[in-house]
VMD Tcl script that builds the backbone (N, CA, C; Angstrom):
set m [mol new atoms 423]
animate dup $m
set s [atomselect $m all]
$s set {name element resname resid chain x y z} {
  {N N MET 1 A -5.554 -5.622 -13.880}
  {CA C MET 1 A -6.428 -5.675 -12.746}
  {C C MET 1 A -6.528 -4.405 -12.432}
  {N N PHE 2 A -5.261 -3.454 -12.227}
  {CA C PHE 2 A -5.074 -2.343 -11.525}
  {C C PHE 2 A -5.104 -1.281 -12.533}
  {N N LYS 3 A -5.203 -1.266 -13.596}
  {CA C LYS 3 A -5.222 -0.212 -14.824}
  {C C LYS 3 A -5.863 0.962 -14.567}
  {N N ASP 4 A -7.016 0.467 -13.720}
  {CA C ASP 4 A -7.895 1.635 -13.573}
  {C C ASP 4 A -7.336 2.627 -12.445}
  {N N LEU 5 A -6.485 2.272 -11.765}
  {CA C LEU 5 A -5.791 3.166 -10.896}
  {C C LEU 5 A -5.071 4.538 -11.710}
  {N N GLU 6 A -4.755 4.082 -12.749}
  {CA C GLU 6 A -3.984 5.133 -13.568}
  {C C GLU 6 A -4.766 6.505 -13.813}
  {N N ILE 7 A -6.046 6.364 -13.391}
  {CA C ILE 7 A -6.831 7.454 -13.609}
  {C C ILE 7 A -6.388 8.601 -12.546}
  {N N PHE 8 A -5.830 8.131 -11.420}
  {CA C PHE 8 A -5.575 9.001 -10.409}
  {C C PHE 8 A -4.107 9.794 -10.876}
  {N N VAL 9 A -4.375 11.179 -11.002}
  {CA C VAL 9 A -3.254 12.009 -11.275}
  {C C VAL 9 A -1.987 11.980 -10.581}
  {N N GLU 10 A -2.046 11.816 -9.134}
  {CA C GLU 10 A -0.869 11.741 -8.410}
  {C C GLU 10 A -0.617 10.265 -8.181}
  {N N ASN 11 A 0.475 9.681 -8.291}
  {CA C ASN 11 A 0.839 8.440 -8.269}
  {C C ASN 11 A 2.443 8.269 -8.146}
  {N N GLY 12 A 2.795 7.141 -7.940}
  {CA C GLY 12 A 4.490 6.953 -7.844}
  {C C GLY 12 A 4.699 5.591 -7.541}
  {N N GLN 13 A 6.068 5.506 -7.125}
  {CA C GLN 13 A 6.569 4.045 -6.821}
  {C C GLN 13 A 8.008 4.274 -6.284}
  {N N PHE 14 A 8.254 3.260 -5.286}
  {CA C PHE 14 A 9.725 3.224 -4.744}
  {C C PHE 14 A 9.872 1.775 -4.484}
  {N N GLU 15 A 11.330 1.539 -4.402}
  {CA C GLU 15 A 11.800 0.337 -4.011}
  {C C GLU 15 A 12.242 0.229 -2.705}
  {N N PHE 16 A 12.060 -0.872 -2.019}
  {CA C PHE 16 A 12.680 -1.043 -0.748}
  {C C PHE 16 A 13.438 -2.418 -0.757}
  {N N GLU 17 A 14.591 -2.519 -0.258}
  {CA C GLU 17 A 15.478 -3.823 0.145}
  {C C GLU 17 A 15.732 -3.760 1.503}
  {N N PRO 18 A 16.073 -5.051 2.096}
  {CA C PRO 18 A 16.173 -5.121 3.492}
  {C C PRO 18 A 17.333 -4.241 4.052}
  {N N SER 19 A 18.101 -3.627 3.548}
  {CA C SER 19 A 19.046 -2.937 3.964}
  {C C SER 19 A 18.871 -1.545 3.919}
  {N N ASP 20 A 17.780 -1.127 3.348}
  {CA C ASP 20 A 17.187 0.390 3.365}
  {C C ASP 20 A 16.599 0.828 4.450}
  {N N ARG 21 A 16.592 2.084 4.771}
  {CA C ARG 21 A 15.618 2.605 5.705}
  {C C ARG 21 A 14.392 3.074 5.079}
  {N N LEU 22 A 13.457 2.525 5.578}
  {CA C LEU 22 A 11.939 2.778 4.860}
  {C C LEU 22 A 11.555 4.223 4.624}
  {N N SER 23 A 11.967 4.988 5.867}
  {CA C SER 23 A 11.731 6.523 6.074}
  {C C SER 23 A 12.533 7.266 4.884}
  {N N GLN 24 A 13.584 6.708 4.388}
  {CA C GLN 24 A 14.432 7.560 3.456}
  {C C GLN 24 A 13.899 7.142 2.130}
  {N N VAL 25 A 13.616 6.038 1.731}
  {CA C VAL 25 A 13.164 5.497 0.364}
  {C C VAL 25 A 11.762 5.649 0.076}
  {N N CYS 26 A 10.883 5.815 0.985}
  {CA C CYS 26 A 9.582 6.184 0.707}
  {C C CYS 26 A 9.197 7.352 0.192}
  {N N ASN 27 A 8.650 7.606 -0.837}
  {CA C ASN 27 A 8.377 8.883 -1.463}
  {C C ASN 27 A 6.804 9.157 -1.799}
  {N N ALA 28 A 5.958 8.405 -1.001}
  {CA C ALA 28 A 4.533 8.523 -0.867}
  {C C ALA 28 A 4.282 9.877 -0.037}
  {N N PRO 29 A 3.149 10.711 -0.616}
  {CA C PRO 29 A 3.004 11.822 0.121}
  {C C PRO 29 A 2.524 11.933 1.409}
  {N N LYS 30 A 2.902 12.984 2.188}
  {CA C LYS 30 A 2.497 13.087 3.656}
  {C C LYS 30 A 1.286 13.895 3.862}
  {N N ASP 31 A 0.691 14.272 2.862}
  {CA C ASP 31 A -0.683 15.165 3.166}
  {C C ASP 31 A -1.740 14.416 2.287}
  {N N SER 32 A -1.884 13.239 1.788}
  {CA C SER 32 A -2.968 12.827 0.984}
  {C C SER 32 A -3.235 11.380 1.497}
  {N N SER 33 A -4.113 10.857 1.081}
  {CA C SER 33 A -4.906 9.641 1.328}
  {C C SER 33 A -4.913 8.682 -0.036}
  {N N GLY 34 A -4.664 7.421 0.227}
  {CA C GLY 34 A -4.954 6.598 -1.144}
  {C C GLY 34 A -4.548 5.250 -0.981}
  {N N ILE 35 A -4.361 4.438 -1.978}
  {CA C ILE 35 A -4.072 2.965 -1.885}
  {C C ILE 35 A -2.670 2.711 -2.379}
  {N N TYR 36 A -1.941 1.817 -1.628}
  {CA C TYR 36 A -0.732 1.220 -2.300}
  {C C TYR 36 A -0.894 -0.318 -2.468}
  {N N LEU 37 A 0.106 -0.724 -3.404}
  {CA C LEU 37 A 0.146 -2.097 -3.841}
  {C C LEU 37 A 1.649 -2.447 -3.686}
  {N N ILE 38 A 1.782 -3.708 -2.863}
  {CA C ILE 38 A 3.401 -3.993 -2.843}
  {C C ILE 38 A 3.418 -5.510 -3.642}
  {N N TYR 39 A 4.627 -5.358 -4.366}
  {CA C TYR 39 A 4.973 -6.332 -5.258}
  {C C TYR 39 A 6.409 -6.979 -4.735}
  {N N GLU 40 A 6.375 -8.340 -4.917}
  {CA C GLU 40 A 7.805 -8.671 -4.689}
  {C C GLU 40 A 8.646 -8.947 -6.174}
  {N N ASP 41 A 9.819 -8.394 -5.838}
  {CA C ASP 41 A 10.711 -8.113 -7.094}
  {C C ASP 41 A 10.237 -7.573 -8.259}
  {N N GLU 42 A 9.068 -7.623 -8.868}
  {CA C GLU 42 A 8.646 -6.870 -10.006}
  {C C GLU 42 A 7.503 -6.622 -10.046}
  {N N ILE 43 A 6.955 -5.700 -10.849}
  {CA C ILE 43 A 5.614 -5.348 -10.974}
  {C C ILE 43 A 4.698 -5.981 -11.932}
  {N N ASP 44 A 4.210 -7.031 -11.237}
  {CA C ASP 44 A 3.313 -8.166 -12.029}
  {C C ASP 44 A 2.235 -8.732 -11.235}
  {N N TYR 45 A 1.093 -8.866 -11.716}
  {CA C TYR 45 A -0.001 -9.172 -10.890}
  {C C TYR 45 A 0.314 -10.596 -10.066}
  {N N ASP 46 A 1.032 -11.600 -10.696}
  {CA C ASP 46 A 1.393 -12.883 -10.039}
  {C C ASP 46 A 2.275 -12.559 -8.600}
  {N N ASN 47 A 2.839 -11.351 -8.709}
  {CA C ASN 47 A 4.109 -10.768 -7.680}
  {C C ASN 47 A 3.287 -9.975 -6.542}
  {N N LEU 48 A 2.045 -9.556 -6.586}
  {CA C LEU 48 A 1.313 -8.884 -5.835}
  {C C LEU 48 A 1.327 -9.635 -4.412}
  {N N ILE 49 A 1.552 -8.991 -3.186}
  {CA C ILE 49 A 1.546 -9.509 -2.001}
  {C C ILE 49 A 1.027 -8.776 -0.969}
  {N N TYR 50 A 0.557 -7.472 -1.207}
  {CA C TYR 50 A -0.151 -6.647 -0.327}
  {C C TYR 50 A -1.038 -5.572 -0.931}
  {N N ILE 51 A -2.133 -5.328 -0.435}
  {CA C ILE 51 A -2.907 -4.214 -0.757}
  {C C ILE 51 A -3.194 -3.460 0.309}
  {N N GLY 52 A -3.016 -2.159 0.445}
  {CA C GLY 52 A -3.155 -1.284 1.614}
  {C C GLY 52 A -3.702 -0.002 1.196}
  {N N ILE 53 A -4.274 0.667 2.224}
  {CA C ILE 53 A -4.758 2.053 2.241}
  {C C ILE 53 A -4.215 3.148 3.501}
  {N N SER 54 A -4.484 4.418 3.115}
  {CA C SER 54 A -4.245 5.284 4.175}
  {C C SER 54 A -5.364 6.215 3.964}
  {N N GLY 55 A -5.998 6.641 5.109}
  {CA C GLY 55 A -7.234 7.534 5.073}
  {C C GLY 55 A -8.490 6.745 5.109}
  {N N ARG 56 A -9.473 7.426 5.760}
  {CA C ARG 56 A -10.826 6.950 6.072}
  {C C ARG 56 A -11.788 7.980 5.956}
  {N N GLU 57 A -13.070 7.474 5.663}
  {CA C GLU 57 A -14.187 8.526 5.745}
  {C C GLU 57 A -14.629 8.668 7.012}
  {N N GLY 58 A -14.896 9.890 7.359}
  {CA C GLY 58 A -15.379 10.303 8.694}
  {C C GLY 58 A -16.817 10.299 8.913}
  {N N ALA 59 A -17.462 10.416 10.024}
  {CA C ALA 59 A -18.887 10.491 10.265}
  {C C ALA 59 A -19.511 11.403 9.537}
  {N N ASN 60 A -18.855 12.467 9.046}
  {CA C ASN 60 A -19.529 13.752 8.526}
  {C C ASN 60 A -19.322 13.680 7.146}
  {N N GLY 61 A -18.609 12.422 6.434}
  {CA C GLY 61 A -18.598 12.409 4.971}
  {C C GLY 61 A -17.379 12.890 4.431}
  {N N GLU 62 A -16.644 13.582 5.283}
  {CA C GLU 62 A -15.261 14.036 4.926}
  {C C GLU 62 A -14.087 12.976 5.090}
  {N N ILE 63 A -13.248 13.182 4.519}
  {CA C ILE 63 A -11.811 12.383 4.571}
  {C C ILE 63 A -11.183 12.757 5.894}
  {N N ILE 64 A -10.683 11.672 6.505}
  {CA C ILE 64 A -9.716 11.730 7.513}
  {C C ILE 64 A -8.561 11.263 7.095}
  {N N HIS 65 A -7.469 12.373 6.898}
  {CA C HIS 65 A -6.223 11.883 6.493}
  {C C HIS 65 A -5.380 11.510 7.729}
  {N N ARG 66 A -4.508 10.609 7.558}
  {CA C ARG 66 A -3.701 10.205 8.597}
  {C C ARG 66 A -2.700 11.564 8.681}
  {N N GLU 67 A -2.215 11.729 10.152}
  {CA C GLU 67 A -1.444 13.106 10.263}
  {C C GLU 67 A -0.204 13.231 9.309}
  {N N ASP 68 A 0.315 12.062 8.885}
  {CA C ASP 68 A 1.670 12.159 8.254}
  {C C ASP 68 A 1.152 11.441 6.614}
  {N N GLY 69 A -0.051 11.392 6.367}
  {CA C GLY 69 A -0.508 10.874 5.133}
  {C C GLY 69 A -0.264 9.423 4.646}
  {N N MET 70 A -0.256 9.161 3.404}
  {CA C MET 70 A 0.219 7.738 2.888}
  {C C MET 70 A 1.541 7.540 3.407}
  {N N TRP 71 A 2.507 8.501 3.283}
  {CA C TRP 71 A 3.923 8.237 3.909}
  {C C TRP 71 A 4.049 7.642 5.169}
  {N N GLY 72 A 3.186 8.170 6.150}
  {CA C GLY 72 A 3.073 7.649 7.423}
  {C C GLY 72 A 2.467 6.307 7.517}
  {N N ALA 73 A 1.444 5.986 6.688}
  {CA C ALA 73 A 0.631 4.537 6.826}
  {C C ALA 73 A 1.860 3.361 6.375}
  {N N ILE 74 A 2.819 4.021 5.367}
  {CA C ILE 74 A 3.628 2.950 5.109}
  {C C ILE 74 A 4.819 2.828 5.889}
  {N N VAL 75 A 5.402 4.025 6.240}
  {CA C VAL 75 A 6.527 3.945 7.103}
  {C C VAL 75 A 6.190 3.659 8.611}
  {N N LYS 76 A 5.321 4.247 9.016}
  {CA C LYS 76 A 4.959 4.112 10.723}
  {C C LYS 76 A 3.860 3.143 10.954}
  {N N GLY 77 A 3.165 2.484 9.655}
  {CA C GLY 77 A 2.374 1.681 10.120}
  {C C GLY 77 A 2.904 0.325 10.627}
  {N N LYS 78 A 2.089 -0.449 11.295}
  {CA C LYS 78 A 2.498 -1.779 11.759}
  {C C LYS 78 A 1.957 -2.689 10.929}
  {N N GLN 79 A 2.688 -3.771 10.925}
  {CA C GLN 79 A 2.485 -5.135 10.295}
  {C C GLN 79 A 3.064 -6.261 11.110}
  {N N SER 80 A 2.150 -7.194 11.392}
  {CA C SER 80 A 2.682 -8.315 12.348}
  {C C SER 80 A 3.131 -7.612 13.554}
  {N N ASP 81 A 2.362 -6.846 14.167}
  {CA C ASP 81 A 2.635 -6.002 15.438}
  {C C ASP 81 A 3.962 -5.506 15.888}
  {N N ASP 82 A 4.609 -5.105 14.762}
  {CA C ASP 82 A 5.599 -4.183 14.689}
  {C C ASP 82 A 5.675 -3.000 13.541}
  {N N ARG 83 A 6.544 -2.072 13.690}
  {CA C ARG 83 A 6.703 -1.075 12.397}
  {C C ARG 83 A 7.230 -1.869 11.186}
  {N N ARG 84 A 6.765 -1.563 10.203}
  {CA C ARG 84 A 7.212 -2.249 8.812}
  {C C ARG 84 A 8.676 -2.167 8.802}
  {N N GLN 85 A 9.425 -0.940 8.959}
  {CA C GLN 85 A 10.850 -0.888 9.114}
  {C C GLN 85 A 11.373 -2.109 9.681}
  {N N VAL 86 A 10.803 -2.716 10.663}
  {CA C VAL 86 A 11.253 -3.764 11.357}
  {C C VAL 86 A 11.039 -5.217 10.685}
  {N N THR 87 A 9.674 -5.264 10.360}
  {CA C THR 87 A 8.883 -6.371 9.874}
  {C C THR 87 A 9.197 -6.853 8.439}
  {N N TRP 88 A 9.286 -5.775 7.649}
  {CA C TRP 88 A 9.533 -6.052 6.057}
  {C C TRP 88 A 10.777 -6.738 6.117}
  {N N PRO 89 A 11.837 -6.214 6.380}
  {CA C PRO 89 A 13.049 -6.952 6.300}
  {C C PRO 89 A 13.068 -8.177 6.853}
  {N N LEU 90 A 12.470 -8.819 7.979}
  {CA C LEU 90 A 12.439 -9.979 8.615}
  {C C LEU 90 A 11.487 -10.942 7.506}
  {N N LYS 91 A 10.520 -10.468 7.253}
  {CA C LYS 91 A 9.472 -11.105 6.269}
  {C C LYS 91 A 10.256 -11.560 5.025}
  {N N MET 92 A 10.951 -10.536 4.391}
  {CA C MET 92 A 11.707 -10.646 2.991}
  {C C MET 92 A 12.763 -11.741 3.317}
  {N N GLN 93 A 13.366 -11.759 4.485}
  {CA C GLN 93 A 14.442 -12.866 4.801}
  {C C GLN 93 A 13.907 -14.193 4.702}
  {N N ASP 94 A 12.659 -14.265 5.458}
  {CA C ASP 94 A 12.125 -15.572 5.689}
  {C C ASP 94 A 11.443 -16.146 4.266}
  {N N GLN 95 A 10.863 -15.169 3.543}
  {CA C GLN 95 A 10.360 -15.624 2.382}
  {C C GLN 95 A 11.268 -15.444 1.072}
  {N N GLU 96 A 12.514 -15.071 1.568}
  {CA C GLU 96 A 13.628 -15.069 0.238}
  {C C GLU 96 A 13.184 -13.959 -0.643}
  {N N ILE 97 A 12.557 -12.898 -0.186}
  {CA C ILE 97 A 12.411 -11.711 -1.175}
  {C C ILE 97 A 13.401 -10.757 -1.181}
  {N N GLU 98 A 13.971 -10.447 -2.273}
  {CA C GLU 98 A 15.327 -9.415 -2.483}
  {C C GLU 98 A 14.726 -8.080 -2.342}
  {N N ARG 99 A 13.626 -7.724 -3.038}
  {CA C ARG 99 A 13.349 -6.206 -3.053}
  {C C ARG 99 A 11.831 -6.295 -3.094}
  {N N LEU 100 A 11.074 -5.214 -2.595}
  {CA C LEU 100 A 9.793 -4.840 -2.740}
  {C C LEU 100 A 9.556 -3.735 -3.603}
  {N N ILE 101 A 8.567 -3.629 -4.399}
  {CA C ILE 101 A 8.282 -2.460 -5.322}
  {C C ILE 101 A 6.786 -2.185 -4.886}
  {N N ILE 102 A 6.899 -0.821 -4.293}
  {CA C ILE 102 A 5.607 -0.318 -3.723}
  {C C ILE 102 A 5.056 0.884 -4.707}
  {N N LYS 103 A 3.879 0.593 -5.318}
  {CA C LYS 103 A 3.371 1.553 -6.030}
  {C C LYS 103 A 2.262 2.225 -5.218}
  {N N TRP 104 A 2.041 3.486 -5.390}
  {CA C TRP 104 A 1.042 4.329 -4.489}
  {C C TRP 104 A 0.110 5.161 -5.574}
  {N N TYR 105 A -0.981 5.306 -5.188}
  {CA C TYR 105 A -1.813 6.268 -5.912}
  {C C TYR 105 A -2.735 7.332 -4.740}
  {N N VAL 106 A -2.705 8.429 -4.956}
  {CA C VAL 106 A -3.543 9.463 -4.336}
  {C C VAL 106 A -4.980 9.271 -4.760}
  {N N THR 107 A -5.896 8.708 -3.892}
  {CA C THR 107 A -7.178 8.706 -4.381}
  {C C THR 107 A -7.800 9.956 -3.653}
  {N N TYR 108 A -7.409 10.179 -2.637}
  {CA C TYR 108 A -7.956 11.771 -2.102}
  {C C TYR 108 A -6.979 12.559 -1.627}
  {N N GLY 109 A -6.981 13.581 -2.431}
  {CA C GLY 109 A -6.074 14.694 -2.345}
  {C C GLY 109 A -6.366 15.910 -3.165}
  {N N ASP 110 A -5.454 16.772 -3.556}
  {CA C ASP 110 A -5.715 18.006 -4.240}
  {C C ASP 110 A -6.596 17.595 -5.635}
  {N N SER 111 A -6.018 16.674 -6.323}
  {CA C SER 111 A -6.859 16.452 -7.603}
  {C C SER 111 A -7.849 15.369 -7.574}
  {N N ASP 112 A -7.971 14.579 -6.808}
  {CA C ASP 112 A -8.814 13.335 -6.877}
  {C C ASP 112 A -9.600 13.511 -5.399}
  {N N LYS 113 A -10.845 12.995 -5.420}
  {CA C LYS 113 A -11.571 13.046 -4.119}
  {C C LYS 113 A -12.313 11.651 -4.168}
  {N N VAL 114 A -11.659 10.410 -4.131}
  {CA C VAL 114 A -12.428 9.287 -3.836}
  {C C VAL 114 A -11.672 8.473 -2.766}
  {N N PHE 115 A -12.646 8.066 -1.709}
  {CA C PHE 115 A -12.285 7.259 -0.622}
  {C C PHE 115 A -11.526 6.139 -1.091}
  {N N PRO 116 A -10.363 5.657 -0.210}
  {CA C PRO 116 A -9.710 4.398 -0.568}
  {C C PRO 116 A -10.217 3.328 -0.135}
  {N N ARG 117 A -11.057 3.249 0.764}
  {CA C ARG 117 A -11.596 1.844 1.418}
  {C C ARG 117 A -12.101 1.062 0.343}
  {N N PRO 118 A -13.362 1.735 -0.027}
  {CA C PRO 118 A -14.034 1.003 -1.214}
  {C C PRO 118 A -13.226 0.350 -2.199}
  {N N ILE 119 A -12.248 1.171 -2.787}
  {CA C ILE 119 A -11.269 0.762 -3.839}
  {C C ILE 119 A -10.496 -0.528 -3.405}
  {N N GLU 120 A -10.009 -0.663 -2.061}
  {CA C GLU 120 A -9.171 -1.740 -1.433}
  {C C GLU 120 A -10.195 -2.924 -1.309}
  {N N GLU 121 A -11.284 -2.618 -0.798}
  {CA C GLU 121 A -12.183 -3.693 -0.520}
  {C C GLU 121 A -12.660 -4.337 -2.012}
  {N N ALA 122 A -12.771 -3.680 -3.001}
  {CA C ALA 122 A -12.997 -4.333 -4.328}
  {C C ALA 122 A -11.919 -4.982 -4.891}
  {N N TYR 123 A -10.873 -4.433 -4.959}
  {CA C TYR 123 A -9.657 -5.090 -5.163}
  {C C TYR 123 A -9.450 -6.502 -4.428}
  {N N LEU 124 A -9.484 -6.405 -3.088}
  {CA C LEU 124 A -9.296 -7.575 -2.261}
  {C C LEU 124 A -10.487 -8.645 -2.645}
  {N N GLU 125 A -11.527 -8.317 -2.935}
  {CA C GLU 125 A -12.558 -9.216 -3.320}
  {C C GLU 125 A -12.302 -9.984 -4.667}
  {N N ILE 126 A -11.915 -8.986 -5.600}
  {CA C ILE 126 A -11.504 -9.429 -6.930}
  {C C ILE 126 A -10.238 -10.368 -6.971}
  {N N TYR 127 A -9.284 -10.002 -6.191}
  {CA C TYR 127 A -8.100 -11.061 -6.001}
  {C C TYR 127 A -8.691 -12.128 -5.368}
  {N N LYS 128 A -9.412 -12.069 -4.309}
  {CA C LYS 128 A -9.755 -13.314 -3.743}
  {C C LYS 128 A -10.580 -14.411 -4.708}
  {N N THR 129 A -11.418 -13.643 -5.411}
  {CA C THR 129 A -12.238 -14.525 -6.375}
  {C C THR 129 A -11.273 -15.093 -7.357}
  {N N GLU 130 A -10.450 -14.534 -7.878}
  {CA C GLU 130 A -9.585 -14.887 -8.849}
  {C C GLU 130 A -8.522 -16.037 -8.273}
  {N N GLU 131 A -7.908 -15.586 -7.338}
  {CA C GLU 131 A -6.765 -16.512 -6.704}
  {C C GLU 131 A -7.105 -17.362 -5.735}
  {N N LEU 132 A -8.508 -17.383 -5.106}
  {CA C LEU 132 A -9.113 -18.088 -4.137}
  {C C LEU 132 A -8.382 -17.939 -2.631}
  {N N SER 133 A -7.653 -16.741 -2.636}
  {CA C SER 133 A -6.953 -16.314 -1.227}
  {C C SER 133 A -6.710 -14.789 -1.308}
  {N N LEU 134 A -6.418 -14.248 -0.308}
  {CA C LEU 134 A -5.775 -12.856 -0.279}
  {C C LEU 134 A -4.441 -12.631 -0.688}
  {N N PRO 135 A -3.961 -11.616 -1.062}
  {CA C PRO 135 A -2.579 -11.592 -1.243}
  {C C PRO 135 A -1.888 -11.846 0.011}
  {N N LEU 136 A -0.656 -12.398 -0.117}
  {CA C LEU 136 A 0.133 -13.306 0.986}
  {C C LEU 136 A 0.185 -12.421 2.177}
  {N N TRP 137 A 0.590 -11.139 2.138}
  {CA C TRP 137 A 0.830 -10.378 3.429}
  {C C TRP 137 A -0.507 -10.011 3.924}
  {N N ASN 138 A -1.639 -9.726 3.111}
  {CA C ASN 138 A -2.847 -9.470 3.575}
  {C C ASN 138 A -3.488 -10.704 4.424}
  {N N GLU 139 A -3.130 -12.045 4.076}
  {CA C GLU 139 A -3.579 -13.140 4.732}
  {C C GLU 139 A -3.034 -13.221 6.128}
  {N N GLN 140 A -1.710 -12.547 6.306}
  {CA C GLN 140 A -0.904 -12.917 7.286}
  {C C GLN 140 A -1.306 -11.778 8.375}
  {N N ILE 141 A -2.140 -10.967 8.139}
  {CA C ILE 141 A -2.375 -9.994 9.250}
  {C C ILE 141 A -3.317 -10.231 10.269}
}
mol reanalyze $m
mol bondsrecalc $m
mol representation Tube
mol addrep $m
């Protein structure tokens, strides 16, 4: 389902375990926007638990990057009313998840100029159609 994301030149991934500091393991860029996918334990469609983005289209048709880019959306962003550094380890413990693998793709940066929201919406709709629900952590927001 996500193979077409490979067209984006700048991309990467990192792992997160409950004992990690998210700000230290996150290697997403601080000056770009894009989409990120979170998997439980291994990169496999069946293990996808969250689809998220950073950046939005402004009224003038230009990108509005978060001040600290995709890195900030992942590290400083909130999930379940608190920062992910706090909520992810708790969710992982509750759901018996040993590690997360976060894959990120810069859709709007130096090399590519595609707004991330339409991509996110399309993937969430496809996932919902195929699985009859949203990814686990998208449902819980």
